C-alpha positions, 0 to 999 in steps of 0.5 A: 482889319486896320489901315494907316492913312499918311495925312501930312500935316496942313493937308487937309485930309482928316486923319481918321481914328482906329474905330473909323479906320477899322470900319473904312469899308463897312456899315455905310454907303460907299460910292468908289470913284478911282482917280477922282483925286489924280496928280497935280500934273493931269489936274493942271492940265484938265482943269482950266476953265472946267466948272462943275457946280455939284461936284464943287459943292460936295467937296466945299460942304463934305468933310475931306478923308484919307482912305486906303490907297491899295486899288480898286480890287482891294476896296471892293474886297474889303467893302465886301468882307473879303479878308486879305491874305498875303494879297487880296485874293483876287485871282481865286475868285475870278479864276472860279468865275472864268471856269477854272477848277482846283483848289491851291493858290492862284495867281493872276498873270495878266498880259500887259504892255511895258513901255520904256521911257527915259528914266522909268518903265511904265505899264498899260493893261488891257484897257489900252489894247484888245487881245483875241482868244486866238492870240492869247492861245498862241502867246501861251503856247509859246511860253509853255513850250519855252519854260515848261512847268516853271511858267505855264499861264492858264488863259482862261480869258483873253486878258486874264490869265492865271498861274496855279500853285499846289502851295503858296509861294512867298509872294506880295504883289501890286494890284493891276489898278494901282500899277497900270500907268506907273513906273513899275520898279517900285511896284515889283512883287516882294517876298522869298519867291519874287527874285525867281519870278522877276528872273522868269518874267525877265526871260519872258520879255525877251521871248515876247519881243520877237514873237509873231503875234506881237510882230503881227500887232505892231504891223497893225498899229496895236500895242504888243503884249510884252510881258505879264503882271503877276497880282492878286494871288491867294487860295479860295477865301472863306465867303463873307455874310452880309455883303452890301449890294453892289452896283457896278459893271466890270467883270471883276466886281460881278465876280466878286459879288457872285462869290459873296452872294451879294446882289449885284446890278448894273449901274443905272444912267444916273445915281438914285436917291433910294440907292443912297439910304442903305448899306450900298456899294457903287463902283463909278469908273468912268475916270479909270482909263484916263486917269491910268494914262494920264489922258487930261482931255479924256479925264475932263470929259469923263468927269463932266459925265460924272457931274451929270449922272452921279454928283448931280443926283448926289447933291439933290439926295444930301437932304434925305441921307441916313445918320451914316451918311455917304462916302466918296472914295478914291481907292488908287490915290487914298483920298475921299469926302465924307457927306452928311445929311447936315452938309445940305445946309452948310451954304457958307461953305463956298465952292473954289475952283476944282484945281484947288478942292481936288488937289 
């Protein structure tokens, strides 16, 4: 497996050689922090007056690197040793965890809210709304009645729906963690079967527009479910060997760890120095909800919490790191930080304002 990184000249982001690209998510301690390196607009709104000594020290002393920007789900799969198919095959793994049965090709078809803006259409996933099993069942019943076999979702979880195909379609999709909060136009499914599915989804949006479930939701001030996002397709992959222990709280991470036979542990209140000395994988996703929707205040406050519970313990543990060090990676924006034991003594690298160090 290999990754190509776009690192503009003069950007300060290090282009990794082939060996480092191929081991981007392996043989080391990795901490995934989605949305740690957000857009310039969010930084400009969120960072004035924000001083986080531990994070700023780490950013000053570590080596900035580029990493794949294919999303949190892709990073988890790669780090755990799950091989990519046309997509990173999240759907068959989470379908099995949600009680789905059957071989063949599974595709996530998650309920989402699309907001039409002046010059773009922005997606909000289920982190921005709640959906009950009864609402999901009513929406799916109408979809099946209208489309028949051409679109028949299985709501194995209120916010995790699936399509099942006997034969794999020619389809390449964008993970939900990458599409959320962004203009969906350049992120639409690609491949020979994509045009037909996009046509079906356009018709679906008209069906859902006046659905009683959505009318009731809007009357309560809740976001309507007005489309589905297709992503994560594949057949059940081979079980990888030697997967790292995983510290994470989300359902997707738990499903992947269980499939791989990896130890899965809930995140402790604070990072522990003992966690940083072996091949382990940690997902700190506190920035994700605010990062996806561009909530500057929410992102700022979540980063404050990460400073206390993540970056302060990490700075304190720098002198005890093993020879491979630790990588802090933002798999949504494709940037990261390599930290080594020697960085503990690089006191001449002085911290700068966060807006400059995260840009």
